[in-house]
C-alpha positions, 0 to 999 in steps of 0.5 A: 498486489496481494501484499498491498491488499494485505497491508490495507486490511491489516491497517483496517484491523489496527484502525478499527480494532482487531477484537471486533468489539463494536468499534466500527468507523462511524461517519465520513470523518473517520473513514477519511482519516483511515483513507489518509492513513492507508494512503500514507502507508502504501504510497512510499511502498508503491513508489519504491517498488516502481523505482526498483522495477523501472531500474530493473527493466531499463537494465534488462533492455540495455543488456538485450540491446547490446547482444 
């Protein structure tokens, strides 16, 4: 969870500009564009982690049933 937050904050710095030169996001259009970029970045990562953990937990449950 902390990794996803770190990625979102890094995306914010890339999107706004890490220098802090006053290039803040102005208006709902720019915020929506940032939200879309973060969603497109994090969604595949979350789905991949969910698939890996579901396979892991399924294998552990089957292994426990056999013993």
